[in-house]
RODRENLUM-55212 format. One record per residue (C-alpha): residue number from 1; residue in three letters; y, x, z. Coordinates in nm, 3 decimals. Layout:
REC	i	aa	py	px	pz
REC	NUM	ALA	Y	X	Z
...
***
This chain:
REC	i	aa	py	px	pz
REC	1	UNK	6.743	-5.060	3.180
REC	2	UNK	6.403	-5.132	3.011
REC	3	UNK	6.198	-4.875	2.865
REC	4	UNK	6.109	-4.880	2.445
REC	5	UNK	5.791	-4.983	2.314
REC	6	UNK	5.603	-4.647	2.434
REC	7	UNK	5.829	-4.383	2.279
REC	8	UNK	6.025	-4.339	2.630
REC	9	UNK	6.349	-4.472	2.422
REC	10	UNK	6.567	-4.660	2.727
REC	11	UNK	6.762	-5.004	2.601
REC	12	UNK	7.043	-5.152	2.796
REC	13	UNK	6.992	-5.484	2.848
REC	14	UNK	7.201	-5.763	2.890
REC	15	UNK	7.556	-5.878	2.634
REC	16	UNK	7.724	-5.625	2.466
REC	17	UNK	8.141	-5.657	2.620
REC	18	UNK	8.230	-5.697	2.240
REC	19	UNK	8.014	-5.962	2.183
REC	20	UNK	8.217	-6.324	2.165
REC	21	UNK	7.944	-6.587	2.242
REC	22	UNK	8.246	-6.864	2.269
REC	23	UNK	8.240	-7.045	1.981
REC	24	UNK	8.615	-7.187	1.995
REC	25	UNK	8.667	-6.770	2.045
REC	26	UNK	8.430	-6.687	1.755
REC	27	UNK	8.614	-6.968	1.507
REC	28	UNK	8.991	-6.841	1.606
REC	29	UNK	8.894	-6.492	1.508
REC	30	UNK	8.735	-6.590	1.165
REC	31	UNK	9.095	-6.783	1.112
REC	32	UNK	9.267	-6.435	1.253
REC	33	UNK	9.073	-6.252	1.002
REC	34	UNK	9.157	-6.475	0.730
REC	35	UNK	9.536	-6.436	0.761
REC	36	UNK	9.472	-6.054	0.831
REC	37	UNK	9.326	-6.014	0.490
REC	38	UNK	9.593	-6.250	0.329
REC	39	UNK	9.836	-6.013	0.488
REC	40	UNK	9.668	-5.703	0.371
REC	41	UNK	9.619	-5.848	0.018
REC	42	UNK	9.960	-5.930	0.023
REC	43	UNK	10.121	-5.542	0.166
REC	44	UNK	9.837	-5.443	-0.177
REC	45	UNK	10.036	-5.643	-0.454
REC	46	UNK	10.349	-5.516	-0.343
REC	47	UNK	10.237	-5.150	-0.338
REC	48	UNK	10.075	-5.154	-0.663
REC	49	UNK	10.291	-5.397	-0.825
REC	50	UNK	10.375	-5.199	-1.114
REC	51	UNK	10.027	-5.088	-1.217
REC	52	UNK	9.972	-5.478	-1.208
REC	53	UNK	10.205	-5.529	-1.422
REC	54	UNK	10.125	-5.304	-1.670
REC	55	UNK	9.764	-5.411	-1.682
REC	56	UNK	9.886	-5.770	-1.715
REC	57	UNK	10.143	-5.630	-1.966
REC	58	UNK	9.804	-5.525	-2.155
REC	59	UNK	9.666	-5.878	-2.105
REC	60	UNK	9.946	-5.992	-2.341
REC	61	UNK	9.920	-5.746	-2.551
REC	62	UNK	9.580	-5.801	-2.585
REC	63	UNK	9.630	-6.185	-2.669
REC	64	UNK	9.869	-6.099	-2.920
REC	65	UNK	9.588	-5.922	-3.114
REC	66	UNK	9.344	-6.184	-3.066
REC	67	UNK	9.577	-6.446	-3.201
REC	68	UNK	9.629	-6.198	-3.520
REC	69	UNK	9.219	-6.189	-3.476
REC	70	UNK	9.204	-6.580	-3.481
REC	71	UNK	9.472	-6.592	-3.781
REC	72	UNK	9.280	-6.373	-4.025
REC	73	UNK	8.935	-6.526	-3.919
REC	74	UNK	9.032	-6.803	-4.132
REC	75	UNK	9.092	-6.633	-4.428
REC	76	UNK	8.850	-6.349	-4.384
REC	77	UNK	8.488	-6.448	-4.357
REC	78	UNK	8.421	-6.076	-4.184
REC	79	UNK	8.348	-5.939	-3.887
REC	80	UNK	8.564	-5.944	-3.537
REC	81	UNK	8.581	-5.577	-3.519
REC	82	UNK	8.660	-5.574	-3.898
REC	83	UNK	8.959	-5.831	-3.852
REC	84	UNK	9.112	-5.633	-3.542
REC	85	UNK	9.103	-5.346	-3.721
REC	86	UNK	9.297	-5.474	-3.990
REC	87	UNK	9.577	-5.656	-3.769
REC	88	UNK	9.611	-5.263	-3.597
REC	89	UNK	9.637	-5.134	-3.938
REC	90	UNK	9.922	-5.379	-4.065
REC	91	UNK	10.110	-5.378	-3.721
REC	92	UNK	10.120	-5.020	-3.773
REC	93	UNK	10.159	-4.988	-4.129
REC	94	UNK	10.478	-5.215	-4.052
REC	95	UNK	10.647	-5.022	-3.806
REC	96	UNK	10.591	-4.657	-3.964
REC	97	UNK	10.724	-4.822	-4.289
REC	98	UNK	11.073	-5.019	-4.093
REC	99	UNK	11.125	-4.670	-3.937
REC	100	UNK	11.064	-4.509	-4.282
REC	101	UNK	11.290	-4.714	-4.474
REC	102	UNK	11.550	-4.783	-4.218
REC	103	UNK	11.476	-4.524	-3.943
REC	104	UNK	11.864	-4.286	-4.068
REC	105	UNK	12.046	-4.555	-4.037
REC	106	UNK	11.907	-4.706	-3.739
REC	107	UNK	11.971	-4.407	-3.576
REC	108	UNK	12.352	-4.393	-3.682
REC	109	UNK	12.411	-4.723	-3.652
REC	110	UNK	12.275	-4.689	-3.278
REC	111	UNK	12.489	-4.377	-3.189
REC	112	UNK	12.806	-4.577	-3.307
REC	113	UNK	12.687	-4.878	-3.093
REC	114	UNK	12.752	-4.653	-2.748
REC	115	UNK	13.100	-4.542	-2.860
REC	116	UNK	13.206	-4.865	-2.982
REC	117	UNK	13.088	-5.061	-2.661
REC	118	UNK	13.285	-4.791	-2.486
REC	119	UNK	13.576	-4.904	-2.630
REC	120	UNK	13.548	-5.236	-2.627
REC	121	UNK	13.497	-5.226	-2.269
REC	122	UNK	13.817	-4.973	-2.269
REC	123	UNK	14.003	-5.253	-2.433
REC	124	UNK	13.905	-5.563	-2.248
REC	125	UNK	13.972	-5.370	-1.872
REC	126	UNK	14.328	-5.272	-2.035
REC	127	UNK	14.437	-5.571	-2.106
REC	128	UNK	14.315	-5.733	-1.785
REC	129	UNK	14.450	-5.463	-1.587
REC	130	UNK	14.810	-5.510	-1.774
REC	131	UNK	14.778	-5.917	-1.689
REC	132	UNK	14.716	-5.823	-1.296
REC	133	UNK	14.374	-6.024	-1.337
REC	134	UNK	14.164	-5.670	-1.266
REC	135	UNK	14.283	-5.356	-1.074
REC	136	UNK	14.161	-5.030	-1.057
REC	137	UNK	14.200	-4.991	-1.437
REC	138	UNK	14.073	-4.606	-1.421
REC	139	UNK	13.755	-4.657	-1.190
REC	140	UNK	13.658	-4.948	-1.437
REC	141	UNK	13.682	-4.701	-1.705
REC	142	UNK	13.540	-4.407	-1.543
REC	143	UNK	13.209	-4.651	-1.426
REC	144	UNK	13.188	-4.766	-1.836
REC	145	UNK	13.223	-4.438	-1.952
REC	146	UNK	12.924	-4.321	-1.730
REC	147	UNK	12.673	-4.623	-1.761
REC	148	UNK	12.752	-4.545	-2.181
REC	149	UNK	12.713	-4.178	-2.127
REC	150	UNK	12.422	-4.190	-1.954
REC	151	UNK	12.305	-4.426	-2.241
REC	152	UNK	12.374	-4.187	-2.547
REC	153	UNK	12.201	-3.893	-2.307
REC	154	UNK	11.860	-4.082	-2.238
REC	155	UNK	11.714	-3.737	-2.434
REC	156	UNK	11.831	-3.530	-2.071
REC	157	UNK	11.665	-3.801	-1.877
REC	158	UNK	11.262	-3.625	-1.988
REC	159	UNK	11.074	-3.813	-1.671
REC	160	UNK	11.192	-4.140	-1.721
REC	161	UNK	11.148	-4.149	-2.083
REC	162	UNK	10.749	-3.942	-2.020
REC	163	UNK	10.672	-4.231	-1.796
REC	164	UNK	10.804	-4.504	-2.016
REC	165	UNK	10.598	-4.367	-2.291
REC	166	UNK	10.320	-4.325	-2.090
REC	167	UNK	10.346	-4.691	-1.967
REC	168	UNK	10.387	-4.805	-2.299
REC	169	UNK	10.039	-4.595	-2.416
REC	170	UNK	9.866	-4.715	-2.088
REC	171	UNK	9.990	-5.115	-2.244
REC	172	UNK	9.840	-5.027	-2.599
REC	173	UNK	9.530	-4.893	-2.526
REC	174	UNK	9.457	-5.148	-2.246
REC	175	UNK	9.520	-5.447	-2.465
REC	176	UNK	9.355	-5.294	-2.750
REC	177	UNK	9.007	-5.236	-2.546
REC	178	UNK	9.068	-5.602	-2.388
REC	179	UNK	9.063	-5.741	-2.786
REC	180	UNK	8.783	-5.501	-2.854
REC	181	UNK	8.543	-5.753	-2.662
REC	182	UNK	8.723	-6.023	-2.461
REC	183	UNK	8.392	-6.203	-2.314
REC	184	UNK	8.282	-5.866	-2.150
REC	185	UNK	8.621	-5.897	-2.000
REC	186	UNK	8.590	-6.248	-1.928
REC	187	UNK	8.179	-6.237	-1.784
REC	188	UNK	8.305	-5.978	-1.559
REC	189	UNK	8.575	-6.170	-1.415
REC	190	UNK	8.317	-6.463	-1.402
REC	191	UNK	8.087	-6.260	-1.212
REC	192	UNK	8.267	-6.185	-0.946
REC	193	UNK	8.350	-6.610	-0.899
REC	194	UNK	8.129	-6.766	-0.654
REC	195	UNK	7.819	-6.989	-0.913
REC	196	UNK	8.003	-7.277	-0.759
REC	197	UNK	8.330	-7.244	-0.938
REC	198	UNK	8.225	-7.087	-1.245
REC	199	UNK	8.226	-7.372	-1.446
REC	200	UNK	8.625	-7.444	-1.343
REC	201	UNK	8.732	-7.092	-1.315
REC	202	UNK	8.554	-7.064	-1.716
REC	203	UNK	8.765	-7.367	-1.783
REC	204	UNK	9.108	-7.235	-1.690
REC	205	UNK	9.117	-6.892	-1.839
REC	206	UNK	9.047	-7.042	-2.085
REC	207	UNK	9.317	-7.294	-2.101
REC	208	UNK	9.519	-6.989	-2.028
REC	209	UNK	9.391	-6.776	-2.299
REC	210	UNK	9.489	-7.070	-2.563
REC	211	UNK	9.891	-7.109	-2.400
REC	212	UNK	9.949	-6.735	-2.347
REC	213	UNK	9.811	-6.713	-2.769
REC	214	UNK	10.036	-7.025	-2.854
REC	215	UNK	10.336	-6.926	-2.665
REC	216	UNK	10.327	-6.546	-2.822
REC	217	UNK	10.278	-6.677	-3.171
REC	218	UNK	10.565	-6.872	-3.102
REC	219	UNK	10.793	-6.576	-2.949
REC	220	UNK	10.656	-6.374	-3.232
REC	221	UNK	10.806	-6.621	-3.485
REC	222	UNK	11.148	-6.689	-3.296
REC	223	UNK	11.173	-6.304	-3.305
REC	224	UNK	11.102	-6.231	-3.666
REC	225	UNK	11.333	-6.491	-3.816
REC	226	UNK	11.642	-6.479	-3.532
REC	227	UNK	11.611	-6.076	-3.643
REC	228	UNK	11.617	-6.134	-3.955
REC	229	UNK	11.862	-6.388	-4.007
REC	230	UNK	12.061	-6.240	-3.795
REC	231	UNK	12.083	-5.902	-3.986
REC	232	UNK	12.131	-6.107	-4.288
REC	233	UNK	12.475	-6.296	-4.201
REC	234	UNK	12.630	-6.021	-4.059
REC	235	UNK	12.554	-5.801	-4.344
REC	236	UNK	12.720	-6.058	-4.577
REC	237	UNK	13.035	-6.090	-4.340
REC	238	UNK	13.032	-5.730	-4.353
REC	239	UNK	12.993	-5.643	-3.974
REC	240	UNK	12.917	-5.302	-3.897
REC	241	UNK	12.626	-5.157	-3.756
REC	242	UNK	12.433	-5.517	-3.891
REC	243	UNK	12.083	-5.329	-3.907
REC	244	UNK	12.081	-5.245	-3.566
REC	245	UNK	12.233	-5.566	-3.447
REC	246	UNK	11.968	-5.743	-3.599
REC	247	UNK	11.690	-5.533	-3.472
REC	248	UNK	11.784	-5.585	-3.147
REC	249	UNK	11.880	-5.991	-3.173
REC	250	UNK	11.498	-5.976	-3.276
REC	251	UNK	11.378	-5.813	-2.979
REC	252	UNK	11.592	-5.961	-2.702
REC	253	UNK	11.426	-6.303	-2.869
REC	254	UNK	11.153	-6.235	-2.648
REC	255	UNK	11.315	-6.321	-2.339
REC	256	UNK	11.495	-6.644	-2.441
REC	257	UNK	11.808	-6.714	-2.292
REC	258	UNK	11.864	-6.352	-2.148
REC	259	UNK	11.806	-6.244	-2.464
REC	260	UNK	12.063	-6.445	-2.693
REC	261	UNK	12.318	-6.397	-2.394
REC	262	UNK	12.309	-6.060	-2.448
REC	263	UNK	12.284	-5.998	-2.813
REC	264	UNK	12.593	-6.253	-2.801
REC	265	UNK	12.813	-5.986	-2.613
REC	266	UNK	12.675	-5.737	-2.818
REC	267	UNK	12.753	-5.899	-3.155
REC	268	UNK	13.115	-6.009	-3.007
REC	269	UNK	13.229	-5.661	-2.951
REC	270	UNK	13.064	-5.505	-3.233
REC	271	UNK	13.262	-5.764	-3.491
REC	272	UNK	13.606	-5.727	-3.302
REC	273	UNK	13.590	-5.401	-3.340
REC	274	UNK	13.623	-5.382	-3.701
REC	275	UNK	13.897	-5.660	-3.655
REC	276	UNK	13.997	-6.001	-3.577
REC	277	UNK	13.850	-6.137	-3.877
REC	278	UNK	13.525	-5.940	-3.832
REC	279	UNK	13.484	-6.058	-3.494
REC	280	UNK	13.504	-6.458	-3.555
REC	281	UNK	13.278	-6.380	-3.817
REC	282	UNK	13.051	-6.247	-3.614
REC	283	UNK	13.077	-6.513	-3.337
REC	284	UNK	13.001	-6.728	-3.587
REC	285	UNK	12.706	-6.581	-3.662
REC	286	UNK	12.605	-6.566	-3.321
REC	287	UNK	12.672	-6.966	-3.275
REC	288	UNK	12.495	-7.059	-3.609
REC	289	UNK	12.185	-6.830	-3.557
REC	290	UNK	12.118	-7.002	-3.203
REC	291	UNK	12.179	-7.333	-3.328
REC	292	UNK	11.967	-7.318	-3.575
REC	293	UNK	11.695	-7.128	-3.327
REC	294	UNK	11.769	-7.394	-3.051
REC	295	UNK	11.746	-7.690	-3.290
REC	296	UNK	11.543	-7.641	-3.561
REC	297	UNK	11.312	-7.305	-3.521
REC	298	UNK	11.247	-7.408	-3.103
REC	299	UNK	11.147	-7.733	-3.172
REC	300	UNK	10.933	-7.661	-3.411
REC	301	UNK	10.719	-7.419	-3.239
REC	302	UNK	10.680	-7.651	-2.912
REC	303	UNK	10.506	-7.885	-3.083
REC	304	UNK	10.192	-7.606	-3.112
REC	305	UNK	10.294	-7.369	-2.782
REC	306	UNK	10.362	-7.427	-2.405
REC	307	UNK	10.667	-7.669	-2.302
REC	308	UNK	10.847	-7.472	-2.049
REC	309	UNK	11.190	-7.621	-1.928
REC	310	UNK	11.466	-7.405	-1.993
REC	311	UNK	11.582	-7.394	-1.632
REC	312	UNK	11.271	-7.312	-1.533
REC	313	UNK	11.220	-7.041	-1.770
REC	314	UNK	11.521	-6.886	-1.628
REC	315	UNK	11.478	-6.912	-1.247
REC	316	UNK	11.173	-6.762	-1.326
REC	317	UNK	11.360	-6.448	-1.512
REC	318	UNK	11.568	-6.428	-1.233
REC	319	UNK	11.310	-6.413	-0.974
REC	320	UNK	11.096	-6.198	-1.191
REC	321	UNK	11.341	-5.950	-1.302
REC	322	UNK	11.490	-5.923	-0.969
REC	323	UNK	11.138	-5.874	-0.790
REC	324	UNK	10.989	-5.654	-1.076
REC	325	UNK	11.288	-5.511	-1.256
REC	326	UNK	11.272	-5.513	-1.670
REC	327	UNK	10.952	-5.550	-1.675
REC	328	UNK	10.923	-5.836	-1.507
REC	329	UNK	11.217	-5.987	-1.721
REC	330	UNK	10.993	-5.945	-2.013
REC	331	UNK	10.656	-6.053	-1.877
REC	332	UNK	10.847	-6.335	-1.695
REC	333	UNK	10.759	-6.647	-1.974
REC	334	UNK	10.323	-6.513	-2.007
REC	335	UNK	10.350	-6.591	-1.631
REC	336	UNK	10.487	-6.845	-1.570
REC	337	UNK	10.314	-7.062	-1.859
REC	338	UNK	9.975	-6.912	-1.676
REC	339	UNK	10.086	-7.072	-1.336
REC	340	UNK	10.205	-7.371	-1.473
REC	341	UNK	9.842	-7.448	-1.665
REC	342	UNK	9.619	-7.332	-1.302
REC	343	UNK	9.845	-7.606	-1.145
REC	344	UNK	9.831	-7.853	-1.465
REC	345	UNK	9.446	-7.753	-1.422
REC	346	UNK	9.426	-7.807	-1.020
REC	347	UNK	9.642	-8.172	-1.059
REC	348	UNK	9.340	-8.303	-1.319
REC	349	UNK	9.075	-8.185	-1.059
REC	350	UNK	9.258	-8.391	-0.764
REC	351	UNK	9.312	-8.702	-0.984
REC	352	UNK	8.923	-8.634	-1.109
REC	353	UNK	8.806	-8.636	-0.725
REC	354	UNK	9.025	-8.940	-0.690
REC	355	UNK	8.862	-9.163	-0.952
REC	356	UNK	8.486	-9.026	-0.852
REC	357	UNK	8.560	-9.156	-0.465
REC	358	UNK	8.700	-9.485	-0.623
REC	359	UNK	8.423	-9.553	-0.822
REC	360	UNK	8.177	-9.513	-0.528
***
């Protein structure tokens, strides 16, 4: 032991037991700390997956608003804040006008949809049971009545409804705040990145933003066309609940592949509930609309948007829905598009580095 510098404090000399002087041991401890940090980060992501999805959904909504603001800026030479206010007012006016004009009819048709689907399910299971293909008709019918009955008693699930409304409200508010000052949040993200990596990060984020806006613009265009076309054709052929089926088709068009399949099942079930001719007309409507959407709308939009192969899109939807539920399914395409942009930029960087080494 040694005395302090005239203050009577005794300081212990010599190496500490927890001091690691061996360079190899220190290197291994650093590696272990990195892996431990990654494990902790993965655990936090798993625990916070729902809040992270809500934040990402807010970013997607902000990209929608930003796309509308940029599009409006081509015709109106006014400030960004005024253009954003116009876009928000137009969206609110469209939603309120739609529900005001079609609200009563929509509620009536929605209430009929559950009963129609239950009746059709009972008919199909009864036919399969009579043929000996599917035993346990009573059990299946009971399960179907319970599932469809729960759909008709959504009001009793107050907690679920409040949670969904709260999440939706948070997504809308978060997206609105980000759309108001996107540069503010962009600078904040760049500030968290090391200085030498900020230019590359800024370029990648910019490309992600452009890709996301184009993807969402294509999705919105496809949703509008598919919803309106489905409603008009079903209404022309006299298929029941044409309005609610058109709205469902437009909403589910946001989720390619899976949404189209669900729409086809609903249209066919409702159509055959009114007779064989109406059912065939509904089935033909589904194929006509999907053919028009697949061979006209999607190729036209794909020229201006990100090119996502169908198998990649479907695989991402399956994984996202399994891991994150319905919200993950709805956000599978934007997530896949952004990951695709990041990987493409990483490949470009590798090619640029190889070119510089060859030039040297």
